[in-house]
DSSP file (Angstrom, degrees, kcal/mol; ACC not computed):
  #  RESIDUE AA STRUCTURE BP1 BP2  ACC     N-H-->O    O-->H-N    N-H-->O    O-->H-N    TCO  KAPPA ALPHA  PHI   PSI    X-CA   Y-CA   Z-CA
    1    1 A M              0   0    0      0, 0.0     0, 0.0     0, 0.0     0, 0.0   0.000 360.0 360.0 360.0 -36.5    0.0    0.0    0.0
    2    2 A F        +     0   0    0      2,-0.0     2,-0.4    66,-0.0    66,-0.2   0.094 360.0  86.0-100.2  24.0    2.8    2.5    0.7
    3    3 A R        +     0   0    0     65,-0.1     2,-0.3    62,-0.1    58,-0.1  -0.926  46.1 178.0-126.4 149.5    5.0    1.4   -2.2
    4    4 A A        -     0   0    0     -2,-0.4     2,-0.4    57,-0.3     3,-0.4  -0.982  25.8-128.4-146.1 137.3    5.2    2.4   -5.8
    5    5 A T  S    S-     0   0    0     -2,-0.3    53,-0.1     1,-0.3    52,-0.1  -0.726  83.3 -15.3 -91.5 133.3    7.6    1.2   -8.4
    6    6 A M  S    S-     0   0    0     -2,-0.4    -1,-0.3    51,-0.3     3,-0.1   0.916  78.8-160.8  43.4  65.6    9.6    3.7  -10.5
    7    7 A S    >>  +     0   0    0     -3,-0.4     3,-1.2     1,-0.2     4,-1.0  -0.540  21.6 170.4 -83.4  79.8    7.2    6.5   -9.5
    8    8 A P  H 3> S+     0   0    0      0, 0.0     4,-1.7     0, 0.0    -1,-0.2   0.792  72.5  66.9 -63.6 -26.3    7.9    9.2  -12.2
    9    9 A A  H 34 S+     0   0    0      1,-0.2    -2,-0.1     2,-0.2    -3,-0.0   0.840 107.6  39.9 -62.6 -31.0    4.9   11.2  -11.0
   10   10 A F  H <4 S+     0   0    0     -3,-1.2    -1,-0.2     5,-0.1     5,-0.1   0.695 123.4  37.3 -88.0 -20.1    6.8   11.9   -7.7
   11   11 A F  H  < S+     0   0    0     -4,-1.0    -2,-0.2    -3,-0.2    -1,-0.1   0.433  83.9 104.6-120.9   0.2   10.3   12.4   -9.2
   12   12 A R  S >< S-     0   0    0     -4,-1.7     3,-1.4    -5,-0.1    -5,-0.0  -0.432  82.1-107.8 -77.3 160.3   10.0   14.2  -12.5
   13   13 A P  T 3  S+     0   0    0      0, 0.0    -1,-0.1     0, 0.0    -3,-0.0   0.834 118.4  52.5 -58.9 -33.5   11.0   17.9  -12.6
   14   14 A E  T 3  S+     0   0    0      3,-0.0     3,-0.1     2,-0.0    -2,-0.1  -0.048  81.7 144.8 -94.2  33.8    7.4   19.0  -13.0
   15   15 A R    <   -     0   0    0     -3,-1.4    -5,-0.1     1,-0.1    -6,-0.1  -0.213  61.9 -80.7 -66.4 160.1    6.1   17.0   -9.9
   16   16 A P    >>  -     0   0    0      0, 0.0     3,-1.4     0, 0.0     4,-0.7  -0.323  36.7-122.5 -61.6 145.5    3.4   18.4   -7.7
   17   17 A A  H 3> S+     0   0    0      1,-0.3     4,-1.8     2,-0.2     3,-0.3   0.810 107.5  67.4 -59.8 -31.4    4.5   21.1   -5.2
   18   18 A W  H 3> S+     0   0    0      1,-0.2     4,-2.5     2,-0.2    -1,-0.3   0.759  89.9  64.4 -66.4 -21.8    3.2   19.0   -2.3
   19   19 A V  H <> S+     0   0    0     -3,-1.4     4,-1.6     2,-0.2    -1,-0.2   0.961 106.6  41.5 -63.4 -50.1    5.8   16.3   -2.9
   20   20 A D  H  < S+     0   0    0     -4,-0.7     4,-0.4    -3,-0.3    -2,-0.2   0.858 113.6  54.4 -65.8 -34.0    8.6   18.7   -2.1
   21   21 A Q  H >< S+     0   0    0     -4,-1.8     3,-0.9     1,-0.2     6,-0.4   0.919 108.8  47.5 -64.9 -42.6    6.6   20.0    0.8
   22   22 A L  H 3< S+     0   0    0     -4,-2.5    -1,-0.2     1,-0.2    -2,-0.2   0.816 115.0  46.7 -67.7 -29.4    6.1   16.6    2.3
   23   23 A L  T 3< S+     0   0    0     -4,-1.6    -1,-0.2    -5,-0.2    -2,-0.2   0.375  86.4 118.6 -93.4   4.4    9.8   15.8    1.9
   24   24 A S  S <> S-     0   0    0     -3,-0.9     4,-2.6    -4,-0.4     5,-0.2  -0.353  76.8-117.7 -68.3 150.9   11.0   19.1    3.4
   25   25 A P  H  > S+     0   0    0      0, 0.0     4,-2.4     0, 0.0     5,-0.2   0.866 115.1  55.3 -56.1 -35.7   13.1   18.9    6.5
   26   26 A E  H  > S+     0   0    0      2,-0.2     4,-2.1     1,-0.2     5,-0.1   0.930 110.4  43.4 -64.5 -45.7   10.4   20.8    8.4
   27   27 A S  H  > S+     0   0    0     -6,-0.4     4,-1.7     2,-0.2     5,-0.2   0.900 114.1  50.9 -66.8 -40.3    7.7   18.3    7.5
   28   28 A L  H  X S+     0   0    0     -4,-2.6     4,-2.3     1,-0.2     6,-0.5   0.898 112.2  46.6 -65.1 -39.6    9.9   15.3    8.2
   29   29 A R  H  < S+     0   0    0     -4,-2.4    -1,-0.2    -5,-0.2    -2,-0.2   0.873 107.1  59.3 -68.0 -36.0   10.8   16.7   11.6
   30   30 A A  H  < S+     0   0    0     -4,-2.1    -2,-0.2     1,-0.2    -1,-0.2   0.871 115.1  33.7 -62.5 -37.5    7.2   17.4   12.3
   31   31 A T  H  < S-     0   0    0     -4,-1.7    -1,-0.2    -5,-0.1    -2,-0.2   0.854  90.2-151.1 -86.6 -36.3    6.2   13.8   11.9
   32   32 A G     <  +     0   0    0     -4,-2.3    -3,-0.1    -5,-0.2    -4,-0.1   0.560  61.9 114.2  78.9   8.0    9.4   12.2   13.3
   33   33 A Y  S    S+     0   0    0     -5,-0.3     2,-0.3     1,-0.1    -4,-0.1   0.823  74.4  34.1 -78.9 -31.2    9.1    9.1   11.1
   34   34 A F  S    S-     0   0    0     -6,-0.5    -2,-0.2    32,-0.0    -1,-0.1  -0.887  82.5-108.6-130.7 153.8   12.1    9.7    9.0
   35   35 A D     >  -     0   0    0     -2,-0.3     4,-2.3     1,-0.2     5,-0.2  -0.722  24.6-151.1 -79.9 114.5   15.6   11.2    9.3
   36   36 A P  H  > S+     0   0    0      0, 0.0     4,-2.2     0, 0.0    -1,-0.2   0.870  96.2  51.0 -56.7 -38.6   15.6   14.5    7.3
   37   37 A A  H  > S+     0   0    0      2,-0.2     4,-2.2     1,-0.2     5,-0.1   0.896 110.0  49.8 -66.9 -39.0   19.3   14.2    6.5
   38   38 A G  H  > S+     0   0    0      2,-0.2     4,-2.2     1,-0.2    -1,-0.2   0.894 110.8  48.9 -65.6 -40.5   18.9   10.6    5.2
   39   39 A V  H  X S+     0   0    0     -4,-2.3     4,-2.5     2,-0.2    -2,-0.2   0.907 110.5  51.4 -65.5 -41.6   16.0   11.6    3.0
   40   40 A A  H  X S+     0   0    0     -4,-2.2     4,-2.2    -5,-0.2    -2,-0.2   0.908 110.1  49.4 -62.3 -41.4   18.0   14.5    1.6
   41   41 A R  H  X S+     0   0    0     -4,-2.2     4,-2.7     2,-0.2    -1,-0.2   0.908 111.1  49.5 -63.3 -41.6   20.9   12.2    0.9
   42   42 A A  H  X S+     0   0    0     -4,-2.2     4,-1.9     2,-0.2    -2,-0.2   0.902 110.8  49.6 -64.8 -40.9   18.6    9.8   -0.9
   43   43 A R  H  X S+     0   0    0     -4,-2.5     4,-0.8     2,-0.2    -1,-0.2   0.890 113.2  46.7 -65.4 -38.1   17.1   12.6   -3.0
   44   44 A K  H >< S+     0   0    0     -4,-2.2     3,-0.8     1,-0.2     4,-0.3   0.924 113.1  48.2 -69.0 -43.8   20.5   13.8   -4.0
   45   45 A A  H >< S+     0   0    0     -4,-2.7     3,-1.5     1,-0.2     4,-0.5   0.822  99.7  68.8 -65.4 -30.8   21.7   10.3   -4.8
   46   46 A Q  H >< S+     0   0    0     -4,-1.9     3,-0.9     1,-0.3    -1,-0.2   0.849  95.5  54.5 -56.9 -36.1   18.6    9.7   -6.9
   47   47 A H  T << S+     0   0    0     -3,-0.8    -1,-0.3    -4,-0.8    -2,-0.2   0.607 103.4  56.3 -76.6 -11.5   19.8   12.2   -9.5
   48   48 A T  T <  S+     0   0    0     -3,-1.5     2,-0.3    -4,-0.3    -1,-0.2   0.508  94.6  82.1 -96.9  -4.4   23.1   10.5  -10.0
   49   49 A K  S <  S-     0   0    0     -3,-0.9     2,-0.1    -4,-0.5     0, 0.0  -0.748  85.7-105.1-105.6 147.5   21.6    7.1  -10.9
   50   50 A S    >   -     0   0    0     -2,-0.3     3,-1.8     1,-0.1     6,-0.3  -0.412  29.2-123.3 -62.9 141.6   20.3    5.9  -14.2
   51   51 A R  T 3  S+     0   0    0      1,-0.3    -1,-0.1     5,-0.1    -2,-0.0   0.727 111.6  48.2 -58.9 -21.3   16.5    5.7  -14.3
   52   52 A F  T 3  S+     0   0    0      4,-0.1    -1,-0.3     5,-0.0     2,-0.2   0.230  89.3 107.6-107.4  12.8   16.8    2.0  -15.2
   53   53 A S  S <> S-     0   0    0     -3,-1.8     4,-2.3     1,-0.1     5,-0.1  -0.554  74.6-124.3 -92.1 157.9   19.3    0.9  -12.6
   54   54 A L  H  > S+     0   0    0      2,-0.2     4,-2.4     1,-0.2     5,-0.2   0.862 112.9  56.4 -64.3 -36.0   18.5   -1.2   -9.5
   55   55 A N  H  > S+     0   0    0      2,-0.2     4,-2.3     1,-0.2    -1,-0.2   0.929 109.0  45.1 -62.4 -44.2   20.0    1.5   -7.4
   56   56 A R  H  > S+     0   0    0     -6,-0.3     4,-3.2     2,-0.2     5,-0.2   0.909 110.9  54.0 -66.2 -41.1   17.6    4.1   -8.8
   57   57 A F  H  X S+     0   0    0     -4,-2.3     4,-2.6     1,-0.2   -51,-0.3   0.925 109.7  48.1 -56.0 -45.8   14.7    1.7   -8.4
   58   58 A S  H  X S+     0   0    0     -4,-2.4     4,-2.5     2,-0.2    -2,-0.2   0.906 113.2  46.9 -63.7 -43.0   15.6    1.2   -4.7
   59   59 A L  H  X S+     0   0    0     -4,-2.3     4,-2.8     2,-0.2     5,-0.3   0.933 113.5  48.2 -65.1 -45.4   15.8    5.0   -4.1
   60   60 A D  H  X S+     0   0    0     -4,-3.2     4,-2.4     1,-0.2    -2,-0.2   0.920 113.0  48.6 -59.6 -44.2   12.5    5.6   -5.9
   61   61 A W  H  X S+     0   0    0     -4,-2.6     4,-1.6    -5,-0.2   -57,-0.3   0.926 113.5  46.1 -63.3 -46.1   10.8    2.9   -4.0
   62   62 A G  H  X S+     0   0    0     -4,-2.5     4,-1.7     1,-0.2    -2,-0.2   0.922 114.5  46.5 -63.9 -45.0   12.1    4.1   -0.6
   63   63 A L  H  X S+     0   0    0     -4,-2.8     4,-2.9     1,-0.2    -1,-0.2   0.852 107.9  56.6 -68.8 -33.6   11.3    7.7   -1.3
   64   64 A A  H  X S+     0   0    0     -4,-2.4     4,-2.6    -5,-0.3    -1,-0.2   0.874 106.7  51.5 -62.8 -35.3    7.8    6.8   -2.6
   65   65 A G  H  X S+     0   0    0     -4,-1.6     4,-2.2     2,-0.2    -2,-0.2   0.885 109.9  48.4 -66.1 -39.3    7.3    5.1    0.8
   66   66 A V  H  X S+     0   0    0     -4,-1.7     4,-2.7     2,-0.2     5,-0.2   0.940 113.1  47.7 -64.5 -47.2    8.4    8.3    2.6
   67   67 A I  H  X S+     0   0    0     -4,-2.9     4,-2.9     1,-0.2     5,-0.2   0.929 112.5  49.2 -60.0 -45.9    6.1   10.4    0.5
   68   68 A S  H  X S+     0   0    0     -4,-2.6     4,-2.6   -66,-0.2    -1,-0.2   0.905 113.1  46.3 -61.9 -42.6    3.1    8.0    1.0
   69   69 A T  H  X S+     0   0    0     -4,-2.2     4,-2.4     2,-0.2    -1,-0.2   0.921 114.1  47.5 -67.1 -43.5    3.7    7.9    4.8
   70   70 A Q  H  X S+     0   0    0     -4,-2.7     4,-2.7     2,-0.2    -2,-0.2   0.909 112.7  49.9 -62.9 -41.9    4.0   11.7    5.0
   71   71 A L  H  X S+     0   0    0     -4,-2.9     4,-2.8    -5,-0.2     5,-0.2   0.927 109.8  50.7 -63.4 -44.9    0.9   12.1    2.9
   72   72 A W  H  X S+     0   0    0     -4,-2.6     4,-2.6     1,-0.2     5,-0.3   0.931 111.6  48.2 -56.4 -46.6   -1.1    9.7    5.1
   73   73 A H  H  X S+     0   0    0     -4,-2.4     4,-2.3     1,-0.2     6,-0.7   0.930 112.3  48.8 -61.2 -45.6    0.0   11.6    8.1
   74   74 A H  H  <>S+     0   0    0     -4,-2.7     5,-0.9     1,-0.2     4,-0.3   0.938 116.1  42.4 -59.2 -47.9   -0.9   14.9    6.6
   75   75 A L  H  <5S+     0   0    0     -4,-2.8    12,-2.4     1,-0.2    -2,-0.2   0.890 129.2  22.9 -68.7 -41.1   -4.4   13.7    5.5
   76   76 A Y  H  <5S+     0   0    0     -4,-2.6    -2,-0.2    -5,-0.2    -1,-0.2   0.499 118.2  54.0-111.3  -5.7   -5.4   11.8    8.6
   77   77 A C  T  <5S-     0   0    0     -4,-2.3    -1,-0.1    -5,-0.3    -2,-0.1   0.064 123.6 -70.5-122.9  26.4   -3.4   13.2   11.5
   78   78 A G  T   5 -     0   0    0     -4,-0.3    -4,-0.2    -3,-0.2    -3,-0.1   0.369  61.6-121.3 112.2  -6.8   -4.1   16.9   11.3
   79   79 A G      < +     0   0    0     -5,-0.9    -4,-0.1    -6,-0.7     4,-0.1  -0.288  60.5 130.8  75.5-158.1   -2.4   18.4    8.3
   80   80 A G        +     0   0    0      2,-0.4    -1,-0.1     4,-0.3     3,-0.1   0.432  58.1  90.4  86.5   0.4    0.2   21.1    8.4
   81   81 A L  S    S+     0   0    0      1,-0.2     2,-0.3     3,-0.1   -57,-0.2   0.716  93.2   9.3 -99.8 -23.3    2.7   19.3    6.2
   82   82 A A  S    S-     0   0    0      2,-0.2     2,-2.0   -60,-0.1    -2,-0.4  -0.970  80.8 -94.9-153.1 161.6    1.7   20.6    2.7
   83   83 A D  S    S+     0   0    0     -2,-0.3   -65,-0.1    -3,-0.1   -66,-0.1  -0.533  89.0  94.5 -82.3  74.5   -0.5   23.1    1.0
   84   84 A M  S    S-     0   0    0     -2,-2.0    -4,-0.3   -66,-0.1    -2,-0.2  -0.973  78.7 -87.0-156.9 159.9   -3.4   20.7    0.5
   85   85 A P        -     0   0    0      0, 0.0     2,-0.3     0, 0.0    -6,-0.1  -0.165  34.5-135.9 -70.0 165.2   -6.6   19.7    2.3
   86   86 A T        -     0   0    0     -8,-0.1     2,-0.3   -10,-0.1   -11,-0.2  -0.744  25.8 -98.5-112.7 166.6   -6.9   17.2    5.0
   87   87 A W        -     0   0    0    -12,-2.4    -9,-0.2    -2,-0.3    -1,-0.0  -0.604  34.3-175.3 -84.6 143.2   -9.6   14.5    5.5
   88   88 A S        -     0   0    0     -2,-0.3   -12,-0.0     0, 0.0   -13,-0.0  -0.996  33.0-103.1-134.8 144.6  -12.5   15.0    7.8
   89   89 A P        -     0   0    0      0, 0.0     2,-0.1     0, 0.0     3,-0.1  -0.316  38.7-111.0 -66.6 144.9  -15.1   12.3    8.6
   90   90 A P        -     0   0    0      0, 0.0     2,-0.2     0, 0.0     0, 0.0  -0.397  36.4-101.4 -70.2 151.9  -18.5   12.7    6.9
   91   91 A E        -     0   0    0     -2,-0.1     2,-0.4     1,-0.0     3,-0.0  -0.552  37.9-135.3 -73.4 139.3  -21.4   13.5    9.1
   92   92 A R     >  -     0   0    0     -2,-0.2     4,-1.3     1,-0.1     3,-0.4  -0.760   7.8-134.8 -99.9 142.3  -23.5   10.5    9.9
   93   93 A A  H  > S+     0   0    0     -2,-0.4     4,-2.1     1,-0.2     5,-0.2   0.857 104.7  60.3 -60.7 -36.6  -27.3   10.5    9.7
   94   94 A E  H  > S+     0   0    0      1,-0.2     4,-2.8     2,-0.2    -1,-0.2   0.878 100.7  53.8 -62.2 -37.0  -27.5    8.7   13.0
   95   95 A S  H  > S+     0   0    0     -3,-0.4     4,-2.2     1,-0.2    -1,-0.2   0.871 108.4  49.6 -68.0 -34.2  -25.7   11.5   14.8
   96   96 A H  H  X S+     0   0    0     -4,-1.3     4,-2.1     2,-0.2    -1,-0.2   0.914 112.1  48.0 -66.8 -41.7  -28.2   14.0   13.5
   97   97 A A  H  X S+     0   0    0     -4,-2.1     4,-2.0     2,-0.2    -2,-0.2   0.911 112.2  49.2 -64.9 -42.2  -31.1   11.8   14.6
   98   98 A A  H  X S+     0   0    0     -4,-2.8     4,-2.0     1,-0.2    -1,-0.2   0.908 110.6  50.2 -64.2 -41.8  -29.5   11.4   18.1
   99   99 A A  H  X S+     0   0    0     -4,-2.2     4,-2.2     1,-0.2    -1,-0.2   0.888 108.9  52.4 -63.4 -38.3  -29.0   15.1   18.4
  100  100 A A  H  X S+     0   0    0     -4,-2.1     4,-2.1     1,-0.2    -1,-0.2   0.885 108.7  50.5 -65.3 -38.1  -32.6   15.8   17.5
  101  101 A R  H  < S+     0   0    0     -4,-2.0    -1,-0.2     2,-0.2    -2,-0.2   0.875 110.3  49.7 -66.6 -36.9  -33.8   13.3   20.2
  102  102 A I  H  < S+     0   0    0     -4,-2.0    -2,-0.2     1,-0.2    -1,-0.2   0.915 113.0  46.1 -67.7 -42.6  -31.6   15.0   22.8
  103  103 A V  H  <        0   0    0     -4,-2.2    -2,-0.2     1,-0.3    -1,-0.2   0.868 360.0 360.0 -67.5 -36.6  -32.9   18.5   21.9
  104  104 A A     <        0   0    0     -4,-2.1    -1,-0.3    -5,-0.2    -2,-0.2   0.475 360.0 360.0 -76.7 360.0  -36.6   17.3   21.8
């Protein structure tokens, strides 16, 4: 679920801005899941490897896992990591009915 093979959408020059925001040292420190210096080294090394090499595949796979985890945290644990919305639970019909019974 948190893996993607050769994820060009995350690593091409015209990638979405939220990818870099999620991989920023500030966002990585905010969640505490990953070492910001290690992620920076992996991103730098990624540019030195052939797109078709096993080393690049490994770096892409690892960084896609970091992005996925950071995105999950942003969406479901309060946001603040990127300029994008967060998830909120839908209102349930039962809660409206229960509130109406309490008021009545």
